[in-house]
PDB file with one MODEL, atoms N, CA, C and O in Angstrom:
MODEL        1
ATOM      1  N   MET A   1       8.082   8.618 -31.199  1.00  0.00           N
ATOM      2  CA  MET A   1       8.311   9.266 -29.933  1.00  0.00           C
ATOM      3  C   MET A   1       7.399   8.634 -28.880  1.00  0.00           C
ATOM      4  O   MET A   1       6.195   8.486 -29.091  1.00  0.00           O
ATOM      5  N   ASN A   2       7.987   8.270 -27.764  1.00  0.00           N
ATOM      6  CA  ASN A   2       7.246   7.635 -26.684  1.00  0.00           C
ATOM      7  C   ASN A   2       6.759   8.706 -25.717  1.00  0.00           C
ATOM      8  O   ASN A   2       7.563   9.448 -25.154  1.00  0.00           O
ATOM      9  N   THR A   3       5.443   8.788 -25.521  1.00  0.00           N
ATOM     10  CA  THR A   3       4.880   9.807 -24.632  1.00  0.00           C
ATOM     11  C   THR A   3       4.229   9.189 -23.403  1.00  0.00           C
ATOM     12  O   THR A   3       3.467   9.861 -22.708  1.00  0.00           O
ATOM     13  N   ASP A   4       4.515   7.919 -23.124  1.00  0.00           N
ATOM     14  CA  ASP A   4       3.951   7.280 -21.941  1.00  0.00           C
ATOM     15  C   ASP A   4       4.546   7.900 -20.681  1.00  0.00           C
ATOM     16  O   ASP A   4       5.751   8.140 -20.602  1.00  0.00           O
ATOM     17  N   ILE A   5       3.691   8.153 -19.708  1.00  0.00           N
ATOM     18  CA  ILE A   5       4.156   8.678 -18.437  1.00  0.00           C
ATOM     19  C   ILE A   5       4.357   7.486 -17.505  1.00  0.00           C
ATOM     20  O   ILE A   5       3.418   6.761 -17.176  1.00  0.00           O
ATOM     21  N   THR A   6       5.591   7.310 -17.098  1.00  0.00           N
ATOM     22  CA  THR A   6       5.948   6.210 -16.207  1.00  0.00           C
ATOM     23  C   THR A   6       6.537   6.780 -14.924  1.00  0.00           C
ATOM     24  O   THR A   6       6.958   7.936 -14.896  1.00  0.00           O
ATOM     25  N   PRO A   7       6.571   5.976 -13.860  1.00  0.00           N
ATOM     26  CA  PRO A   7       7.206   6.444 -12.624  1.00  0.00           C
ATOM     27  C   PRO A   7       8.670   6.845 -12.850  1.00  0.00           C
ATOM     28  O   PRO A   7       9.154   7.798 -12.239  1.00  0.00           O
ATOM     29  N   THR A   8       9.359   6.132 -13.707  1.00  0.00           N
ATOM     30  CA  THR A   8      10.761   6.442 -14.002  1.00  0.00           C
ATOM     31  C   THR A   8      10.881   7.801 -14.677  1.00  0.00           C
ATOM     32  O   THR A   8      11.753   8.596 -14.327  1.00  0.00           O
ATOM     33  N   THR A   9      10.015   8.067 -15.636  1.00  0.00           N
ATOM     34  CA  THR A   9      10.030   9.352 -16.333  1.00  0.00           C
ATOM     35  C   THR A   9       9.720  10.495 -15.371  1.00  0.00           C
ATOM     36  O   THR A   9      10.384  11.532 -15.401  1.00  0.00           O
ATOM     37  N   LEU A  10       8.722  10.309 -14.526  1.00  0.00           N
ATOM     38  CA  LEU A  10       8.364  11.346 -13.563  1.00  0.00           C
ATOM     39  C   LEU A  10       9.509  11.619 -12.593  1.00  0.00           C
ATOM     40  O   LEU A  10       9.802  12.775 -12.287  1.00  0.00           O
ATOM     41  N   ALA A  11      10.155  10.563 -12.110  1.00  0.00           N
ATOM     42  CA  ALA A  11      11.273  10.736 -11.179  1.00  0.00           C
ATOM     43  C   ALA A  11      12.420  11.489 -11.850  1.00  0.00           C
ATOM     44  O   ALA A  11      13.008  12.394 -11.259  1.00  0.00           O
ATOM     45  N   PHE A  12      12.729  11.109 -13.076  1.00  0.00           N
ATOM     46  CA  PHE A  12      13.810  11.776 -13.805  1.00  0.00           C
ATOM     47  C   PHE A  12      13.496  13.255 -14.014  1.00  0.00           C
ATOM     48  O   PHE A  12      14.347  14.113 -13.775  1.00  0.00           O
ATOM     49  N   GLU A  13      12.284  13.551 -14.458  1.00  0.00           N
ATOM     50  CA  GLU A  13      11.897  14.942 -14.712  1.00  0.00           C
ATOM     51  C   GLU A  13      11.876  15.754 -13.419  1.00  0.00           C
ATOM     52  O   GLU A  13      12.259  16.924 -13.409  1.00  0.00           O
ATOM     53  N   TYR A  14      11.431  15.134 -12.339  1.00  0.00           N
ATOM     54  CA  TYR A  14      11.420  15.827 -11.049  1.00  0.00           C
ATOM     55  C   TYR A  14      12.842  16.203 -10.643  1.00  0.00           C
ATOM     56  O   TYR A  14      13.105  17.349 -10.280  1.00  0.00           O
ATOM     57  N   LEU A  15      13.753  15.242 -10.704  1.00  0.00           N
ATOM     58  CA  LEU A  15      15.137  15.507 -10.318  1.00  0.00           C
ATOM     59  C   LEU A  15      15.821  16.489 -11.269  1.00  0.00           C
ATOM     60  O   LEU A  15      16.672  17.275 -10.853  1.00  0.00           O
ATOM     61  N   ARG A  16      15.451  16.440 -12.520  1.00  0.00           N
ATOM     62  CA  ARG A  16      16.049  17.347 -13.505  1.00  0.00           C
ATOM     63  C   ARG A  16      15.732  18.801 -13.173  1.00  0.00           C
ATOM     64  O   ARG A  16      16.540  19.689 -13.442  1.00  0.00           O
ATOM     65  N   ARG A  17      14.571  19.046 -12.596  1.00  0.00           N
ATOM     66  CA  ARG A  17      14.152  20.410 -12.269  1.00  0.00           C
ATOM     67  C   ARG A  17      14.595  20.858 -10.882  1.00  0.00           C
ATOM     68  O   ARG A  17      14.524  22.047 -10.568  1.00  0.00           O
ATOM     69  N   GLU A  18      15.046  19.938 -10.058  1.00  0.00           N
ATOM     70  CA  GLU A  18      15.516  20.279  -8.719  1.00  0.00           C
ATOM     71  C   GLU A  18      16.828  21.043  -8.799  1.00  0.00           C
ATOM     72  O   GLU A  18      17.663  20.769  -9.660  1.00  0.00           O
ATOM     73  N   GLU A  19      17.002  21.993  -7.905  1.00  0.00           N
ATOM     74  CA  GLU A  19      18.230  22.779  -7.896  1.00  0.00           C
ATOM     75  C   GLU A  19      19.223  22.274  -6.861  1.00  0.00           C
ATOM     76  O   GLU A  19      20.306  22.838  -6.711  1.00  0.00           O
ATOM     77  N   GLU A  20      18.862  21.219  -6.148  1.00  0.00           N
ATOM     78  CA  GLU A  20      19.727  20.642  -5.126  1.00  0.00           C
ATOM     79  C   GLU A  20      20.907  19.923  -5.789  1.00  0.00           C
ATOM     80  O   GLU A  20      20.726  19.156  -6.735  1.00  0.00           O
ATOM     81  N   ASN A  21      22.107  20.180  -5.284  1.00  0.00           N
ATOM     82  CA  ASN A  21      23.300  19.515  -5.800  1.00  0.00           C
ATOM     83  C   ASN A  21      23.483  18.183  -5.089  1.00  0.00           C
ATOM     84  O   ASN A  21      23.672  18.145  -3.873  1.00  0.00           O
ATOM     85  N   LEU A  22      23.427  17.099  -5.840  1.00  0.00           N
ATOM     86  CA  LEU A  22      23.569  15.761  -5.282  1.00  0.00           C
ATOM     87  C   LEU A  22      24.791  15.075  -5.862  1.00  0.00           C
ATOM     88  O   LEU A  22      25.165  15.305  -7.013  1.00  0.00           O
ATOM     89  N   THR A  23      25.410  14.227  -5.045  1.00  0.00           N
ATOM     90  CA  THR A  23      26.479  13.384  -5.573  1.00  0.00           C
ATOM     91  C   THR A  23      25.825  12.321  -6.444  1.00  0.00           C
ATOM     92  O   THR A  23      24.614  12.119  -6.350  1.00  0.00           O
ATOM     93  N   PRO A  24      26.582  11.644  -7.278  1.00  0.00           N
ATOM     94  CA  PRO A  24      25.985  10.578  -8.089  1.00  0.00           C
ATOM     95  C   PRO A  24      25.268   9.514  -7.242  1.00  0.00           C
ATOM     96  O   PRO A  24      24.198   9.035  -7.616  1.00  0.00           O
ATOM     97  N   ALA A  25      25.859   9.154  -6.113  1.00  0.00           N
ATOM     98  CA  ALA A  25      25.227   8.152  -5.244  1.00  0.00           C
ATOM     99  C   ALA A  25      23.923   8.692  -4.653  1.00  0.00           C
ATOM    100  O   ALA A  25      22.920   7.979  -4.617  1.00  0.00           O
ATOM    101  N   GLN A  26      23.930   9.936  -4.195  1.00  0.00           N
ATOM    102  CA  GLN A  26      22.712  10.541  -3.655  1.00  0.00           C
ATOM    103  C   GLN A  26      21.639  10.648  -4.732  1.00  0.00           C
ATOM    104  O   GLN A  26      20.457  10.428  -4.467  1.00  0.00           O
ATOM    105  N   TYR A  27      22.059  10.988  -5.947  1.00  0.00           N
ATOM    106  CA  TYR A  27      21.122  11.101  -7.060  1.00  0.00           C
ATOM    107  C   TYR A  27      20.434   9.761  -7.321  1.00  0.00           C
ATOM    108  O   TYR A  27      19.216   9.706  -7.491  1.00  0.00           O
ATOM    109  N   LEU A  28      21.215   8.686  -7.353  1.00  0.00           N
ATOM    110  CA  LEU A  28      20.635   7.366  -7.611  1.00  0.00           C
ATOM    111  C   LEU A  28      19.692   6.931  -6.493  1.00  0.00           C
ATOM    112  O   LEU A  28      18.644   6.342  -6.758  1.00  0.00           O
ATOM    113  N   ILE A  29      20.056   7.215  -5.262  1.00  0.00           N
ATOM    114  CA  ILE A  29      19.185   6.871  -4.138  1.00  0.00           C
ATOM    115  C   ILE A  29      17.884   7.654  -4.223  1.00  0.00           C
ATOM    116  O   ILE A  29      16.800   7.087  -4.081  1.00  0.00           O
ATOM    117  N   ARG A  30      17.991   8.953  -4.454  1.00  0.00           N
ATOM    118  CA  ARG A  30      16.798   9.809  -4.568  1.00  0.00           C
ATOM    119  C   ARG A  30      15.939   9.394  -5.759  1.00  0.00           C
ATOM    120  O   ARG A  30      14.711   9.395  -5.682  1.00  0.00           O
ATOM    121  N   PHE A  31      16.602   9.039  -6.865  1.00  0.00           N
ATOM    122  CA  PHE A  31      15.893   8.605  -8.062  1.00  0.00           C
ATOM    123  C   PHE A  31      15.069   7.351  -7.772  1.00  0.00           C
ATOM    124  O   PHE A  31      13.911   7.263  -8.180  1.00  0.00           O
ATOM    125  N   LYS A  32      15.654   6.389  -7.075  1.00  0.00           N
ATOM    126  CA  LYS A  32      14.946   5.144  -6.742  1.00  0.00           C
ATOM    127  C   LYS A  32      13.771   5.430  -5.806  1.00  0.00           C
ATOM    128  O   LYS A  32      12.686   4.875  -5.980  1.00  0.00           O
ATOM    129  N   GLN A  33      13.992   6.305  -4.806  1.00  0.00           N
ATOM    130  CA  GLN A  33      12.912   6.670  -3.886  1.00  0.00           C
ATOM    131  C   GLN A  33      11.743   7.313  -4.622  1.00  0.00           C
ATOM    132  O   GLN A  33      10.584   6.958  -4.411  1.00  0.00           O
ATOM    133  N   LEU A  34      12.069   8.258  -5.484  1.00  0.00           N
ATOM    134  CA  LEU A  34      11.018   8.949  -6.233  1.00  0.00           C
ATOM    135  C   LEU A  34      10.288   8.012  -7.180  1.00  0.00           C
ATOM    136  O   LEU A  34       9.069   8.106  -7.321  1.00  0.00           O
ATOM    137  N   THR A  35      11.011   7.109  -7.829  1.00  0.00           N
ATOM    138  CA  THR A  35      10.387   6.141  -8.734  1.00  0.00           C
ATOM    139  C   THR A  35       9.367   5.305  -7.979  1.00  0.00           C
ATOM    140  O   THR A  35       8.261   5.078  -8.471  1.00  0.00           O
ATOM    141  N   LEU A  36       9.734   4.842  -6.776  1.00  0.00           N
ATOM    142  CA  LEU A  36       8.807   4.046  -5.972  1.00  0.00           C
ATOM    143  C   LEU A  36       7.611   4.878  -5.504  1.00  0.00           C
ATOM    144  O   LEU A  36       6.481   4.389  -5.497  1.00  0.00           O
ATOM    145  N   GLU A  37       7.853   6.121  -5.117  1.00  0.00           N
ATOM    146  CA  GLU A  37       6.756   6.994  -4.687  1.00  0.00           C
ATOM    147  C   GLU A  37       5.787   7.274  -5.828  1.00  0.00           C
ATOM    148  O   GLU A  37       4.572   7.201  -5.643  1.00  0.00           O
ATOM    149  N   PHE A  38       6.316   7.594  -7.011  1.00  0.00           N
ATOM    150  CA  PHE A  38       5.444   7.850  -8.160  1.00  0.00           C
ATOM    151  C   PHE A  38       4.688   6.593  -8.572  1.00  0.00           C
ATOM    152  O   PHE A  38       3.528   6.675  -8.974  1.00  0.00           O
ATOM    153  N   ALA A  39       5.334   5.427  -8.477  1.00  0.00           N
ATOM    154  CA  ALA A  39       4.648   4.177  -8.811  1.00  0.00           C
ATOM    155  C   ALA A  39       3.473   3.958  -7.863  1.00  0.00           C
ATOM    156  O   ALA A  39       2.392   3.553  -8.292  1.00  0.00           O
ATOM    157  N   GLY A  40       3.680   4.222  -6.593  1.00  0.00           N
ATOM    158  CA  GLY A  40       2.600   4.081  -5.617  1.00  0.00           C
ATOM    159  C   GLY A  40       1.460   5.039  -5.895  1.00  0.00           C
ATOM    160  O   GLY A  40       0.291   4.659  -5.822  1.00  0.00           O
ATOM    161  N   LEU A  41       1.796   6.280  -6.215  1.00  0.00           N
ATOM    162  CA  LEU A  41       0.755   7.271  -6.507  1.00  0.00           C
ATOM    163  C   LEU A  41      -0.025   6.925  -7.766  1.00  0.00           C
ATOM    164  O   LEU A  41      -1.232   7.158  -7.840  1.00  0.00           O
ATOM    165  N   MET A  42       0.663   6.371  -8.752  1.00  0.00           N
ATOM    166  CA  MET A  42      -0.010   6.043 -10.013  1.00  0.00           C
ATOM    167  C   MET A  42      -0.966   4.858  -9.876  1.00  0.00           C
ATOM    168  O   MET A  42      -1.832   4.657 -10.727  1.00  0.00           O
ATOM    169  N   GLU A  43      -0.811   4.075  -8.809  1.00  0.00           N
ATOM    170  CA  GLU A  43      -1.699   2.931  -8.583  1.00  0.00           C
ATOM    171  C   GLU A  43      -2.966   3.314  -7.824  1.00  0.00           C
ATOM    172  O   GLU A  43      -3.891   2.509  -7.723  1.00  0.00           O
ATOM    173  N   LEU A  44      -3.018   4.540  -7.287  1.00  0.00           N
ATOM    174  CA  LEU A  44      -4.164   4.969  -6.498  1.00  0.00           C
ATOM    175  C   LEU A  44      -5.369   5.267  -7.388  1.00  0.00           C
ATOM    176  O   LEU A  44      -5.233   5.668  -8.544  1.00  0.00           O
ATOM    177  N   THR A  45      -6.537   5.059  -6.816  1.00  0.00           N
ATOM    178  CA  THR A  45      -7.761   5.482  -7.497  1.00  0.00           C
ATOM    179  C   THR A  45      -7.867   6.996  -7.353  1.00  0.00           C
ATOM    180  O   THR A  45      -7.131   7.596  -6.570  1.00  0.00           O
ATOM    181  N   SER A  46      -8.766   7.608  -8.092  1.00  0.00           N
ATOM    182  CA  SER A  46      -8.909   9.064  -8.012  1.00  0.00           C
ATOM    183  C   SER A  46      -9.330   9.501  -6.607  1.00  0.00           C
ATOM    184  O   SER A  46      -8.892  10.550  -6.136  1.00  0.00           O
ATOM    185  N   LEU A  47     -10.160   8.727  -5.942  1.00  0.00           N
ATOM    186  CA  LEU A  47     -10.584   9.063  -4.580  1.00  0.00           C
ATOM    187  C   LEU A  47      -9.406   8.966  -3.619  1.00  0.00           C
ATOM    188  O   LEU A  47      -9.213   9.851  -2.785  1.00  0.00           O
ATOM    189  N   GLU A  48      -8.624   7.909  -3.727  1.00  0.00           N
ATOM    190  CA  GLU A  48      -7.445   7.754  -2.864  1.00  0.00           C
ATOM    191  C   GLU A  48      -6.442   8.872  -3.103  1.00  0.00           C
ATOM    192  O   GLU A  48      -5.838   9.380  -2.158  1.00  0.00           O
ATOM    193  N   LEU A  49      -6.263   9.253  -4.351  1.00  0.00           N
ATOM    194  CA  LEU A  49      -5.333  10.325  -4.681  1.00  0.00           C
ATOM    195  C   LEU A  49      -5.817  11.656  -4.099  1.00  0.00           C
ATOM    196  O   LEU A  49      -5.024  12.440  -3.577  1.00  0.00           O
ATOM    197  N   ARG A  50      -7.116  11.898  -4.196  1.00  0.00           N
ATOM    198  CA  ARG A  50      -7.684  13.110  -3.620  1.00  0.00           C
ATOM    199  C   ARG A  50      -7.465  13.147  -2.108  1.00  0.00           C
ATOM    200  O   ARG A  50      -7.164  14.203  -1.551  1.00  0.00           O
ATOM    201  N   GLU A  51      -7.617  11.996  -1.440  1.00  0.00           N
ATOM    202  CA  GLU A  51      -7.381  11.921   0.001  1.00  0.00           C
ATOM    203  C   GLU A  51      -5.917  12.198   0.338  1.00  0.00           C
ATOM    204  O   GLU A  51      -5.627  12.885   1.318  1.00  0.00           O
ATOM    205  N   GLU A  52      -5.003  11.676  -0.458  1.00  0.00           N
ATOM    206  CA  GLU A  52      -3.567  11.918  -0.246  1.00  0.00           C
ATOM    207  C   GLU A  52      -3.236  13.403  -0.406  1.00  0.00           C
ATOM    208  O   GLU A  52      -2.477  13.964   0.385  1.00  0.00           O
ATOM    209  N   ILE A  53      -3.801  14.026  -1.419  1.00  0.00           N
ATOM    210  CA  ILE A  53      -3.556  15.450  -1.659  1.00  0.00           C
ATOM    211  C   ILE A  53      -4.121  16.275  -0.516  1.00  0.00           C
ATOM    212  O   ILE A  53      -3.477  17.215  -0.051  1.00  0.00           O
ATOM    213  N   SER A  54      -5.311  15.936  -0.064  1.00  0.00           N
ATOM    214  CA  SER A  54      -5.931  16.657   1.044  1.00  0.00           C
ATOM    215  C   SER A  54      -5.103  16.515   2.316  1.00  0.00           C
ATOM    216  O   SER A  54      -4.919  17.485   3.052  1.00  0.00           O
ATOM    217  N   TYR A  55      -4.606  15.315   2.574  1.00  0.00           N
ATOM    218  CA  TYR A  55      -3.776  15.071   3.752  1.00  0.00           C
ATOM    219  C   TYR A  55      -2.480  15.882   3.680  1.00  0.00           C
ATOM    220  O   TYR A  55      -2.072  16.485   4.672  1.00  0.00           O
ATOM    221  N   ALA A  56      -1.841  15.898   2.527  1.00  0.00           N
ATOM    222  CA  ALA A  56      -0.607  16.665   2.350  1.00  0.00           C
ATOM    223  C   ALA A  56      -0.875  18.153   2.533  1.00  0.00           C
ATOM    224  O   ALA A  56      -0.060  18.864   3.120  1.00  0.00           O
ATOM    225  N   TRP A  57      -2.003  18.621   2.039  1.00  0.00           N
ATOM    226  CA  TRP A  57      -2.356  20.026   2.160  1.00  0.00           C
ATOM    227  C   TRP A  57      -2.523  20.408   3.623  1.00  0.00           C
ATOM    228  O   TRP A  57      -2.069  21.467   4.055  1.00  0.00           O
ATOM    229  N   ARG A  58      -3.192  19.517   4.396  1.00  0.00           N
ATOM    230  CA  ARG A  58      -3.380  19.789   5.822  1.00  0.00           C
ATOM    231  C   ARG A  58      -2.049  19.824   6.568  1.00  0.00           C
ATOM    232  O   ARG A  58      -1.908  20.545   7.556  1.00  0.00           O
ATOM    233  N   LEU A  59      -1.075  19.048   6.099  1.00  0.00           N
ATOM    234  CA  LEU A  59       0.250  19.053   6.726  1.00  0.00           C
ATOM    235  C   LEU A  59       1.104  20.225   6.269  1.00  0.00           C
ATOM    236  O   LEU A  59       2.185  20.450   6.813  1.00  0.00           O
ATOM    237  N   GLY A  60       0.636  20.970   5.280  1.00  0.00           N
ATOM    238  CA  GLY A  60       1.380  22.112   4.771  1.00  0.00           C
ATOM    239  C   GLY A  60       2.384  21.750   3.697  1.00  0.00           C
ATOM    240  O   GLY A  60       3.281  22.535   3.388  1.00  0.00           O
ATOM    241  N   ILE A  61       2.236  20.549   3.120  1.00  0.00           N
ATOM    242  CA  ILE A  61       3.121  20.112   2.039  1.00  0.00           C
ATOM    243  C   ILE A  61       2.465  20.496   0.731  1.00  0.00           C
ATOM    244  O   ILE A  61       1.343  20.076   0.450  1.00  0.00           O
ATOM    245  N   HIS A  62       3.150  21.285  -0.067  1.00  0.00           N
ATOM    246  CA  HIS A  62       2.552  21.740  -1.336  1.00  0.00           C
ATOM    247  C   HIS A  62       3.322  21.200  -2.482  1.00  0.00           C
ATOM    248  O   HIS A  62       2.982  21.466  -3.634  1.00  0.00           O
TER     249      HIS A  62
ENDMDL
END
């Protein structure tokens, strides 16, 4: 069993839990966007990640 956390796995799991109804094309576009976003986040250092979380919190994004 493979338990590695990858941007692809995170994107898939995120979309799997979303209740938004997407067409297949919208799903693929959203999947690619999320994969790239998770890849970017996974490359951050812990300090950079903390700054991103703090910035999102100040904007009201939870």
